[in-house]
NULUM-875379 format. One record per residue (C-alpha): residue in three letters; x, y, z; residue number from 0. Coordinates in steps of 0.02 Angstrom, whole numbers, m for minus. Layout:
<pts>
{ALA,{X,Y,Z},NUM} ...
</pts>
This chain:
<pts>
{MET,{m1508,m422,1251},0} {LYS,{m1405,m264,1240},1} {ASP,{m1260,m346,1330},2} {ASN,{m1264,m492,1210},3} {PHE,{m1259,m373,1062},4} {VAL,{m1112,m277,1138},5} {ASN,{m1019,m438,1175},6} {ALA,{m1048,m502,999},7} {PHE,{m988,m336,926},8} {ASN,{m833,m339,1037},9} {ASN,{m794,m517,986},10} {ILE,{m808,m473,802},11} {TRP,{m703,m317,825},12} {ASN,{m569,m411,921},13} {TYR,{m563,m543,785},14} {ILE,{m546,m412,646},15} {SER,{m417,m311,742},16} {ASN,{m309,m466,769},17} {ILE,{m301,m503,582},18} {LYS,{m125,m462,526},19} {MET,{m112,m407,346},20} {PRO,{47,m356,255},21} {GLY,{73,m171,224},22} {PHE,{31,m191,40},23} {ALA,{m141,m269,72},24} {THR,{m178,m141,209},25} {MET,{m132,2,94},26} {MET,{m237,m62,m50},27} {LEU,{m385,m87,67},28} {ILE,{m364,92,128},29} {VAL,{m351,160,m50},30} {LEU,{m504,61,m104},31} {THR,{m604,118,48},32} {LEU,{m556,301,25},33} {SER,{m596,290,m161},34} {LEU,{m767,215,m125},35} {ILE,{m802,351,4},36} {ILE,{m756,487,m121},37} {ILE,{m856,406,m260},38} {GLY,{m1001,381,m139},39} {ILE,{m1000,564,m89},40} {TRP,{m993,615,m272},41} {GLY,{m1137,498,m313},42} {PHE,{m1242,560,m167},43} {LEU,{m1215,742,m215},44} {ARG,{m1251,708,m398},45} {ILE,{m1415,617,m362},46} {ARG,{m1463,747,m231},47} {ASN,{m1432,890,m353},48} {ILE,{m1539,803,m483},49} {GLN,{m1679,783,m356},50} {ILE,{m1678,968,m308},51} {GLY,{m1657,1027,m486},52} {ASN,{m1478,1092,m479},53} {ILE,{m1431,967,m615},54} {VAL,{m1548,939,m759},55} {ILE,{m1531,793,m879},56} {THR,{m1634,828,m1034},57} {GLU,{m1756,709,m1114},58} {TYR,{m1632,689,m1256},59} {GLY,{m1493,646,m1133},60} {LEU,{m1603,519,m1045},61} {LEU,{m1688,432,m1190},62} {ASP,{m1590,456,m1350},63} {VAL,{m1506,292,m1397},64} {GLN,{m1425,345,m1560},65} {ARG,{m1253,371,m1483},66} {GLU,{m1256,204,m1392},67} {SER,{m1313,111,m1547},68} {LYS,{m1158,165,m1643},69} {PRO,{m982,100,m1616},70} {LEU,{m868,218,m1521},71} {PHE,{m758,237,m1674},72} {LYS,{m746,182,m1853},73} {LEU,{m585,143,m1942},74} {THR,{m561,180,m2125},75} {LYS,{m442,106,m2252},76} {THR,{m322,248,m2214},77} {ASP,{m319,201,m2029},78} {PHE,{m275,22,m2069},79} {ILE,{m136,77,m2187},80} {ILE,{m66,192,m2052},81} {MET,{m72,53,m1922},82} {LEU,{9,m70,m2041},83} {VAL,{150,48,m2085},84} {MET,{181,94,m1902},85} {THR,{178,m88,m1850},86} {LEU,{301,m138,m1986},87} {ILE,{417,7,m1946},88} {TYR,{422,m51,m1766},89} {ALA,{426,m238,m1803},90} {ILE,{580,m235,m1913},91} {PRO,{704,m173,m1779},92} {ALA,{609,m269,m1645},93} {ILE,{634,m437,m1730},94} {PHE,{802,m399,m1810},95} {ASN,{943,m488,m1717},96} {LEU,{820,m540,m1582},97} {GLY,{919,m696,m1544},98} {SER,{1012,m839,m1624},99} {PHE,{929,m996,m1690},100} {SER,{1093,m1090,m1669},101} {VAL,{1163,m1123,m1495},102} {PRO,{1243,m1279,m1419},103} {GLU,{1103,m1400,m1377},104} {THR,{1182,m1571,m1350},105} {GLY,{1248,m1594,m1174},106} {TRP,{1339,m1695,m1045},107} {ALA,{1319,m1707,m857},108} {PRO,{1429,m1793,m728},109} {ALA,{1351,m1953,m663},110} {ALA,{1435,m1941,m494},111} {LYS,{1546,m1832,m388},112} {ASN,{1720,m1816,m466},113} {ASP,{1654,m1895,m627},114} {GLY,{1747,m1770,m735},115} {ILE,{1836,m1760,m902},116} {ILE,{2014,m1747,m966},117} {ILE,{2044,m1643,m1121},118} {ASP,{2201,m1680,m1220},119} {LEU,{2253,m1528,m1320},120} {GLY,{2382,m1627,m1420},121} {ARG,{2519,m1500,m1387},122} {LYS,{2574,m1374,m1259},123} {VAL,{2463,m1220,m1272},124} {LYS,{2453,m1053,m1184},125} {VAL,{2269,m1054,m1137},126} {SER,{2187,m883,m1116},127} {LYS,{2004,m927,m1097},128} {ILE,{1893,m1077,m1058},129} {MET,{1706,m1065,m1090},130} {LEU,{1568,m1181,m1029},131} {TYR,{1394,m1168,m1103},132} {GLN,{1271,m1206,m964},133} {GLY,{1134,m1327,m1014},134} {TYR,{969,m1386,m944},135} {ASN,{949,m1495,m790},136} {ILE,{827,m1511,m647},137} {GLU,{843,m1382,m509},138} {LYS,{925,m1490,m376},139} {TYR,{1085,m1503,m479},140} {ASP,{1111,m1316,m487},141} {GLY,{1261,m1249,m393},142} {THR,{1378,m1387,m450},143} {LYS,{1558,m1324,m451},144} {PHE,{1670,m1372,m596},145} {GLN,{1852,m1364,m545},146} {ILE,{1969,m1327,m690},147} {ASN,{2142,m1405,m671},148} {TYR,{2289,m1405,m791},149} {LEU,{2438,m1520,m809},150} {ASN,{2604,m1435,m768},151} {ASP,{2780,m1476,m823},152} {TYR,{2800,m1598,m679},153} {ASN,{2651,m1703,m735},154} {LYS,{2542,m1640,m592},155} {TYR,{2370,m1561,m607},156} {ILE,{2364,m1384,m536},157} {GLU,{2202,m1296,m487},158} {SER,{2161,m1149,m599},159} {GLU,{1984,m1087,m567},160} {THR,{1812,m1149,m517},161} {LEU,{1656,m1113,m619},162} {ASP,{1484,m1134,m539},163} {LYS,{1340,m1202,m640},164} {THR,{1208,m1073,m598},165} {GLY,{1124,m1030,m762},166} {PHE,{1028,m1095,m911},167} {TYR,{1087,m1086,m1092},168} {SER,{1223,m959,m1054},169} {TRP,{1413,m952,m1053},170} {LYS,{1523,m967,m900},171} {VAL,{1697,m902,m931},172} {SER,{1868,m926,m850},173} {THR,{2001,m803,m908},174} {LYS,{2142,m863,m797},175} {GLU,{2291,m898,m910},176} {PHE,{2406,m1048,m900},177} {GLU,{2513,m1157,m1012},178} {THR,{2474,m1343,m1028},179} {SER,{2442,m1491,m1141},180} {LYS,{2298,m1566,m1041},181} {ILE,{2151,m1496,m944},182} {LYS,{2049,m1589,m815},183} {ILE,{1876,m1528,m764},184} {ILE,{1806,m1606,m605},185} {PRO,{1630,m1579,m534},186} {ASN,{1592,m1585,m348},187} {SER,{1421,m1664,m377},188} {PRO,{1324,m1751,m516},189} {GLY,{1187,m1693,m633},190} {ALA,{1235,m1517,m688},191} {THR,{1226,m1505,m877},192} {ILE,{1358,m1427,m989},193} {ASN,{1314,m1415,m1174},194} {GLU,{1482,m1363,m1244},195} {ILE,{1661,m1321,m1193},196} {ALA,{1774,m1203,m1289},197} {ILE,{1959,m1177,m1257},198} {PHE,{2052,m1028,m1330},199} {GLU,{2235,m1006,m1361},200} {LYS,{2306,m836,m1317},201} {ASP,{2274,m702,m1450},202} {SER,{2146,m811,m1538},203} {THR,{1956,m795,m1549},204} {THR,{1934,m965,m1630},205} {PRO,{1906,m1119,m1520},206} {LEU,{2057,m1231,m1509},207} {ALA,{2041,m1399,m1596},208} {ILE,{2073,m1531,m1463},209} {LYS,{2153,m1701,m1487},210} {SER,{2036,m1803,m1377},211} {ILE,{1919,m1802,m1228},212} {SER,{1904,m1945,m1104},213} {PRO,{1824,m1980,m934},214} {SER,{1931,m1938,m783},215} {ASN,{1847,m2079,m688},216} {ASP,{1867,m2252,m765},217} {ASN,{1742,m2333,m646},218} {PRO,{1635,m2446,m757},219} {ASN,{1493,m2443,m629},220} {VAL,{1454,m2261,m662},221} {ILE,{1291,m2253,m758},222} {PRO,{1276,m2106,m881},223} {PHE,{1147,m1976,m836},224} {GLU,{990,m1944,m936},225} {SER,{930,m1768,m970},226} {PRO,{754,m1716,m913},227} {ASP,{690,m1744,m1090},228} {GLY,{756,m1924,m1089},229} {THR,{909,m1909,m1201},230} {THR,{1071,m1990,m1142},231} {TYR,{1219,m1878,m1104},232} {ASN,{1387,m1913,m1185},233} {ILE,{1555,m1828,m1160},234} {SER,{1576,m1816,m1349},235} {ASN,{1436,m1688,m1345},236} {LEU,{1553,m1564,m1261},237} {PHE,{1652,m1528,m1420},238} {ASP,{1527,m1568,m1558},239} {GLU,{1458,m1392,m1587},240} {GLN,{1615,m1285,m1593},241} {ASP,{1542,m1182,m1735},242} {LYS,{1411,m1118,m1613},243} {VAL,{1536,m1051,m1486},244} {ASP,{1517,m865,m1453},245} {PHE,{1685,m792,m1401},246} {TYR,{1606,m626,m1350},247} {THR,{1462,m707,m1253},248} {LEU,{1331,m596,m1334},249} {TYR,{1148,m587,m1284},250} {SER,{1102,m668,m1450},251} {THR,{1170,m836,m1390},252} {SER,{1131,m830,m1204},253} {THR,{996,m796,m1077},254} {TYR,{1017,m630,m987},255} {PHE,{944,m550,m831},256} {ASP,{781,m638,m781},257} {GLU,{782,m749,m935},258} {VAL,{871,m872,m822},259} {PHE,{698,m908,m748},260} {TYR,{563,m905,m882},261} {PRO,{631,m1002,m1033},262} {ARG,{698,m1134,m915},263} {THR,{528,m1150,m833},264} {ALA,{444,m1160,m1003},265} {LEU,{559,m1307,m1043},266} {ASP,{509,m1385,m877},267} {PHE,{327,m1376,m934},268} {ILE,{373,m1459,m1098},269} {ASN,{459,m1600,m1004},270} {ARG,{323,m1610,m870},271} {ILE,{434,m1586,m720},272} {ASN,{417,m1469,m572},273} {PRO,{446,m1291,m631},274} {PHE,{604,m1197,m588},275} {GLU,{515,m1028,m570},276} {ARG,{366,m1029,m451},277} {THR,{353,m847,m397},278} {HIS,{223,m803,m530},279} {PRO,{74,m897,m603},280} {PRO,{114,m1011,m751},281} {LEU,{23,m935,m900},282} {GLY,{161,m815,m951},283} {LYS,{282,m960,m963},284} {TYR,{161,m1051,m1079},285} {PHE,{179,m909,m1204},286} {VAL,{368,m929,m1194},287} {MET,{343,m1116,m1216},288} {VAL,{246,m1091,m1378},289} {GLY,{391,m999,m1457},290} {MET,{512,m1137,m1403},291} {LEU,{399,m1273,m1472},292} {ILE,{393,m1183,m1640},293} {PHE,{570,m1118,m1658},294} {GLY,{669,m1230,m1540},295} {VAL,{761,m1207,m1376},296} {ASN,{860,m1055,m1427},297} {PRO,{858,m867,m1391},298} {PHE,{746,m826,m1539},299} {GLY,{624,m962,m1487},300} {TRP,{605,m903,m1308},301} {ARG,{593,m717,m1355},302} {ILE,{486,m710,m1511},303} {ILE,{312,m726,m1434},304} {GLY,{344,m583,m1312},305} {THR,{410,m478,m1455},306} {LEU,{253,m514,m1557},307} {PHE,{148,m457,m1409},308} {GLY,{253,m298,m1404},309} {ILE,{223,m273,m1590},310} {ALA,{36,m300,m1564},311} {MET,{35,m160,m1435},312} {ILE,{61,m33,m1575},313} {PRO,{m108,m61,m1663},314} {LEU,{m190,m91,m1493},315} {MET,{m135,81,m1434},316} {TYR,{m196,155,m1599},317} {PHE,{m365,75,m1569},318} {PHE,{m368,141,m1390},319} {GLY,{m319,316,m1446},320} {MET,{m453,317,m1580},321} {LYS,{m583,253,m1459},322} {ILE,{m546,392,m1333},323} {PHE,{m504,541,m1445},324} {LYS,{m604,498,m1601},325} {LYS,{m474,577,m1717},326} {ARG,{m342,493,m1822},327} {PHE,{m202,612,m1774},328} {TYR,{m220,577,m1588},329} {ALA,{m234,390,m1618},330} {PHE,{m73,406,m1717},331} {CYS,{9,501,m1574},332} {THR,{m43,367,m1450},333} {ALA,{34,226,m1553},334} {PHE,{184,334,m1600},335} {LEU,{236,367,m1420},336} {MET,{221,182,m1382},337} {MET,{326,141,m1535},338} {PHE,{471,247,m1478},339} {ASP,{469,217,m1292},340} {PHE,{633,137,m1243},341} {MET,{563,18,m1112},342} {HIS,{427,m46,m1227},343} {PHE,{563,m96,m1349},344} {ALA,{686,m173,m1224},345} {GLN,{555,m255,m1113},346} {THR,{466,m343,m1256},347} {ARG,{628,m416,m1327},348} {ILE,{679,m503,m1166},349} {SER,{594,m666,m1120},350} {THR,{505,m613,m962},351} {ILE,{319,m607,m926},352} {ASP,{289,m420,m902},353} {VAL,{246,m392,m1085},354} {TYR,{103,m517,m1075},355} {VAL,{20,m451,m918},356} {THR,{39,m270,m979},357} {PHE,{m45,m317,m1142},358} {PHE,{m193,m393,m1050},359} {VAL,{m206,m248,m928},360} {ILE,{m221,m129,m1077},361} {LEU,{m360,m239,m1146},362} {MET,{m450,m238,m978},363} {TYR,{m461,m49,m978},364} {TYR,{m495,m46,m1166},365} {TYR,{m656,m145,m1141},366} {ILE,{m714,m68,m978},367} {TYR,{m705,99,m1069},368} {ASP,{m852,42,m1178},369} {TYR,{m958,5,m1026},370} {PHE,{m907,167,m941},371} {VAL,{m948,291,m1079},372} {LYS,{m1111,211,m1136},373} {ARG,{m1270,203,m1033},374} {SER,{m1304,19,m1006},375} {TYR,{m1493,42,m1008},376} {LYS,{m1480,123,m1181},377} {VAL,{m1366,m11,m1249},378} {GLY,{m1479,m149,m1185},379} {TYR,{m1447,m280,m1053},380} {LYS,{m1367,m414,m1160},381} {LYS,{m1259,m297,m1264},382} {SER,{m1202,m204,m1109},383} {LEU,{m1129,m365,m1040},384} {LEU,{m1011,m396,m1185},385} {PRO,{m875,m271,m1133},386} {LEU,{m890,m333,m953},387} {PHE,{m865,m512,m1012},388} {LEU,{m713,m466,m1117},389} {CYS,{m640,m362,m976},390} {GLY,{m663,m507,m855},391} {LEU,{m592,m630,m980},392} {PHE,{m431,m531,m1000},393} {PHE,{m424,m505,m812},394} {GLY,{m424,m694,m793},395} {ILE,{m286,m714,m922},396} {GLY,{m189,m570,m844},397} {ILE,{m199,m633,m665},398} {ALA,{m145,m806,m725},399} {THR,{9,m722,m798},400} {LYS,{60,m606,m656},401} {TRP,{m27,m542,m500},402} {ILE,{m9,m359,m548},403} {ALA,{m167,m382,m651},404} {MET,{m253,m373,m481},405} {TYR,{m201,m190,m471},406} {ALA,{m300,m159,m629},407} {ALA,{m448,m252,m555},408} {VAL,{m461,m121,m417},409} {GLY,{m467,19,m546},410} {ILE,{m593,m77,m652},411} {PHE,{m704,m106,m500},412} {LEU,{m708,80,m458},413} {ILE,{m744,126,m639},414} {PHE,{m890,4,m637},415} {ILE,{m957,82,m476},416} {ILE,{m950,256,m554},417} {ALA,{m1042,194,m707},418} {LYS,{m1180,116,m603},419} {ILE,{m1200,272,m496},420} {ASP,{m1217,372,m656},421} {ASP,{m1350,250,m717},422} {ALA,{m1442,270,m552},423} {ALA,{m1433,460,m569},424} {CYS,{m1514,445,m740},425} {TYR,{m1652,339,m666},426} {VAL,{m1683,471,m532},427} {ALA,{m1690,606,m667},428} {TYR,{m1810,497,m769},429} {ARG,{m1929,474,m622},430} {LYS,{m1923,660,m582},431} {SER,{m1959,709,m762},432} {GLY,{m2121,610,m772},433} {LEU,{m2070,534,m938},434} {SER,{m2123,360,m992},435} {SER,{m2002,243,m1083},436} {ASP,{m1973,57,m1101},437} {LEU,{m1787,92,m1079},438} {PHE,{m1813,97,m891},439} {SER,{m1919,m59,m885},440} {LYS,{m1855,m174,m746},441} {PHE,{m1711,m53,m725},442} {TRP,{m1650,m111,m555},443} {SER,{m1670,m296,m586},444} {LYS,{m1584,m294,m756},445} {TYR,{m1449,m164,m741},446} {PHE,{m1403,m187,m559},447} {ILE,{m1452,m356,m488},448} {ARG,{m1432,m461,m645},449} {THR,{m1279,m362,m700},450} {ALA,{m1200,m388,m529},451} {MET,{m1233,m575,m544},452} {ALA,{m1155,m574,m718},453} {CYS,{m1003,m484,m647},454} {VAL,{m982,m622,m518},455} {LEU,{m972,m742,m666},456} {PHE,{m860,m630,m772},457} {PHE,{m740,m567,m638},458} {LEU,{m738,m709,m511},459} {VAL,{m795,m874,m584},460} {ILE,{m717,m866,m758},461} {PRO,{m552,m790,m699},462} {SER,{m543,m920,m561},463} {ILE,{m567,m1059,m688},464} {ILE,{m433,m985,m802},465} {TYR,{m316,m961,m655},466} {PHE,{m340,m1137,m591},467} {ALA,{m326,m1212,m765},468} {SER,{m160,m1123,m792},469} {TYR,{m85,m1238,m660},470} {THR,{m129,m1395,m758},471} {SER,{51,m1430,m810},472} {ILE,{109,m1417,m630},473} {MET,{m31,m1522,m558},474} {LEU,{m2,m1659,m689},475} {VAL,{179,m1683,m634},476} {PRO,{188,m1853,m547},477} {ASP,{153,m1845,m359},478} {ASN,{91,m1664,m369},479} {GLY,{m97,m1658,m394},480} {ILE,{m212,m1519,m338},481} {LYS,{m117,m1492,m176},482} {GLU,{24,m1414,m277},483} {PHE,{m94,m1277,m336},484} {PHE,{m123,m1222,m156},485} {ASN,{59,m1246,m109},486} {ASN,{110,m1131,m250},487} {GLN,{m8,m992,m192},488} {VAL,{72,m996,m20},489} {HIS,{245,m998,m98},490} {MET,{209,m846,m208},491} {TYR,{131,m745,m68},492} {THR,{272,m785,51},493} {PHE,{405,m747,m78},494} {HIS,{338,m576,m125},495} {ASN,{291,m528,52},496} {GLU,{455,m580,133},497} {LEU,{583,m551,m5},498} {ASP,{723,m452,76},499} {ILE,{874,m453,m38},500} {LYS,{971,m315,m123},501} {HIS,{1017,m288,m304},502} {SER,{1134,m156,m373},503} {TYR,{1006,m103,m503},504} {SER,{850,m102,m395},505} {SER,{762,65,m372},506} {PRO,{610,132,m276},507} {TRP,{446,185,m355},508} {TRP,{482,371,m349},509} {ALA,{643,350,m448},510} {TRP,{562,266,m599},511} {PRO,{485,417,m690},512} {ILE,{646,518,m673},513} {MET,{750,364,m719},514} {ALA,{872,389,m577},515} {LYS,{935,211,m603},516} {PRO,{902,125,m770},517} {LEU,{917,m63,m767},518} {TRP,{1066,m131,m862},519} {PHE,{999,m295,m931},520} {PHE,{1154,m353,m1022},521} {GLY,{1335,m308,m1062},522} {SER,{1477,m403,m1145},523} {LYS,{1639,m399,m1047},524} {ALA,{1738,m481,m1186},525} {LEU,{1706,m335,m1305},526} {ALA,{1776,m208,m1181},527} {ALA,{1953,m267,m1216},528} {GLU,{1928,m210,m1395},529} {ASN,{1852,m42,m1344},530} {LEU,{1681,m103,m1402},531} {THR,{1521,m135,m1309},532} {SER,{1357,m227,m1328},533} {SER,{1227,m170,m1203},534} {ILE,{1042,m185,m1170},535} {VAL,{972,m53,m1054},536} {CYS,{796,m49,m983},537} {MET,{737,131,m964},538} {GLY,{608,250,m1034},539} {ASN,{618,380,m1170},540} {PRO,{665,538,m1072},541} {LEU,{546,646,m1175},542} {ILE,{403,534,m1119},543} {TRP,{453,480,m944},544} {TRP,{517,646,m878},545} {PHE,{348,723,m919},546} {SER,{247,576,m854},547} {ILE,{208,632,m676},548} {PRO,{181,817,m720},549} {ALA,{69,757,m863},550} {LEU,{m27,642,m746},551} {VAL,{m58,780,m618},552} {THR,{m104,905,m754},553} {GLY,{m216,778,m839},554} {ILE,{m312,747,m677},555} {ILE,{m337,934,m648},556} {LEU,{m392,971,m827},557} {ALA,{m506,820,m838},558} {ILE,{m596,876,m679},559} {LYS,{m603,1058,m734},560} {ARG,{m663,1017,m910},561} {LYS,{m777,875,m848},562} {ASP,{m700,757,m974},563} {LYS,{m778,598,m912},564} {PHE,{m691,491,m1043},565} {MET,{m523,523,m959},566} {VAL,{m574,431,m800},567} {VAL,{m525,263,m876},568} {PRO,{m344,301,m929},569} {LEU,{m316,405,m771},570} {PHE,{m373,260,m662},571} {GLY,{m265,144,m766},572} {ALA,{m110,248,m730},573} {LEU,{m149,276,m546},574} {PHE,{m194,99,m499},575} {GLN,{m47,22,m592},576} {TYR,{70,141,m499},577} {ILE,{0,172,m324},578} {PRO,{20,m8,m260},579} {TRP,{208,0,m288},580} {MET,{221,145,m167},581} {VAL,{203,28,m18},582} {VAL,{282,m131,m84},583} {ARG,{424,m171,35},584} {ARG,{515,m297,m72},585} {MET,{653,m253,m196},586} {THR,{583,m165,m349},587} {PHE,{650,m116,m520},588} {ILE,{615,17,m649},589} {TYR,{528,m110,m761},590} {HIS,{384,m114,m637},591} {TYR,{334,54,m714},592} {PHE,{304,m34,m881},593} {SER,{118,m67,m853},594} {VAL,{92,116,m805},595} {VAL,{169,187,m964},596} {PRO,{27,148,m1089},597} {PHE,{m96,248,m983},598} {ILE,{29,389,m956},599} {ILE,{47,398,m1145},600} {ILE,{m142,416,m1165},601} {VAL,{m143,556,m1036},602} {MET,{m1,643,m1128},603} {VAL,{m98,632,m1292},604} {TYR,{m247,708,m1200},605} {LEU,{m137,857,m1156},606} {ILE,{m73,864,m1336},607} {LYS,{m254,871,m1393},608} {ILE,{m297,1016,m1278},609} {PHE,{m137,1108,m1325},610} {SER,{m170,1083,m1511},611} {GLU,{m350,1141,m1500},612} {TYR,{m307,1302,m1408},613} {GLY,{m140,1339,m1490},614} {GLY,{m188,1324,m1672},615} {LYS,{m59,1296,m1808},616} {SER,{89,1353,m1704},617} {ALA,{42,1227,m1568},618} {ARG,{27,1088,m1697},619} {ARG,{204,1129,m1757},620} {VAL,{266,1113,m1578},621} {VAL,{181,943,m1567},622} {TYR,{264,887,m1729},623} {LEU,{432,943,m1662},624} {TYR,{401,848,m1500},625} {LEU,{356,687,m1591},626} {LEU,{508,703,m1704},627} {SER,{620,729,m1552},628} {VAL,{547,573,m1469},629} {ALA,{587,470,m1624},630} {LEU,{763,543,m1644},631} {LEU,{802,506,m1462},632} {PHE,{750,325,m1491},633} {VAL,{866,315,m1641},634} {MET,{1007,388,m1536},635} {PHE,{984,261,m1396},636} {TYR,{939,114,m1507},637} {PRO,{1115,37,m1501},638} {ILE,{1110,18,m1311},639} {LEU,{930,m41,m1312},640} {SER,{957,m177,m1441},641} {GLY,{1127,m251,m1397},642} {MET,{1208,m181,m1555},643} {ILE,{1399,m185,m1552},644} {VAL,{1461,m5,m1547},645} {PRO,{1617,86,m1487},646} {ARG,{1627,108,m1298},647} {TRP,{1638,296,m1319},648} {TYR,{1465,297,m1399},649} {ALA,{1386,214,m1247},650} {SER,{1485,332,m1136},651} {ILE,{1411,490,m1212},652} {LEU,{1236,423,m1174},653} {GLN,{1275,404,m989},654} {TRP,{1206,576,m947},655} {PHE,{1194,553,m758},656} {PRO,{1295,465,m622},657} {GLY,{1161,330,m599},658} {TRP,{1165,283,m783},659} {SER,{1281,138,m822},660} {PHE,{1278,67,m998},661} {ARG,{1445,m19,m1027},662} {TYR,{1594,m107,m952},663} 
</pts>
């Protein structure tokens, strides 16, 4: 019998030891295990000390329900006015010049290899620039090369330059100069869409009016292509929107950085074809899609919903600050620091999905806070489930947007465990006291067993349904079905686990708080010739970010020393949105710190609160000066956060360190 047991144990151990997990999963399992051990030791000691009388919970502390029956905070008319004013002050620059409504939208695509075009300029011209606006096509036609040829004086076409079709709703530019009366553009494969062509004569910023455009291939058997949305391409579309040509190729008329993925994928969903971007779950792209359905396929349309989420973060942070600190000034500080953080501004104006998942992660911690600070048995079983349900709901929405919501789930789980241990400690104190109360009726069955079953529903079943449902558009594509859901999970896992490429603006986790390498989202080369620049830089406000790690460490120490239980939630939010990145082997960027920043801000406001309480009026003046400096720094950097056209020297003076690059 003993030998059988040993053999069974050895078989199980051998099976477990042969399971190969990536470093990230191993690290998170280790962190979770260590956290549970520490929390378990704390819980054991707390309950033990209650049993032996070293910790006494009074009858009032055990049975009084007045605190739990009241909301954690109450907003007045003044609070709503403050939130409205702050939101409007932020919203105006956030929406201003967000993106153009008017970009070239009608396109043409070659129907076959060498099915090109001939452009007759009507006279001999010294051409200085040719611009192609890349349109929308299915993925397999990407990479098409368009060879630009020009007619020389001997009536022969000479090769000038080749432009690759690699983007979506953005300009490709050739600046090789030549003199000619005709230009021929020949593709090496069919299907790649061009929405507009612009030709510029030397020393002119206005598109040249052409005489005519004709096919280079007169084969009558070539059937014109149809776009993914069913409209027929026509070569006349290439010069029908010359008023929408952007000589300086500004961000307002083009996709930039990772926008090449998400708006294009949103358009794939609209047209019910296989999505271009498959490295993240679909829900974030649905938000992008909503903006495009309302405002059209243009930069404003694909950016506006993310910007509105960014705007909504201002009152959300005010709510969170009021919930934690209970005072208007600290709620104001919480929203204020979010208002003037550089990354919050830049990251919510670009059409990527990080703004959405960060918003839902904040909401996850916002609602678990209610469950954490209130005794569930005092609130009552049904009422105690509401914050858990809302937390689980936003977890489901978050995980269907981006997997980093799973980081938050680890922190939420540990917070829940602490709350339940604290409830158990109260029950032990109640039994020891000899008191009698209906509050503890069916304590274990209601607040542990039934609550655990509810959590299975809230955090597993409902999120799984949301996650699965988010793939509806992909599964409804012809020939896909449910198998594509599982294929996509494998694809995402493989991509993130095995991604091994380099990027000049990538940076490791330790470099983010000190901003060793800000991420240059966008820059206009064409403006450099005129000693101007238009840049969009993704980085943090130095007066927030440079203090972030010292503030986090100090906040942990003071919260433990002062026994400020309410700080567990924002501290866990910061730690568990940051720690996982420490072992991620793939290429990472500074914007991965974005979901950490809201919780860092709350910790900083916690330190401001302590400083103000102990320092009196002089400390409050220091705080005012700090907040003013944060806002002034935002104003100073606003031009390179927003894409505003400014002199190159202005961007140069903001490049404080060698790793900071803000202009051509």
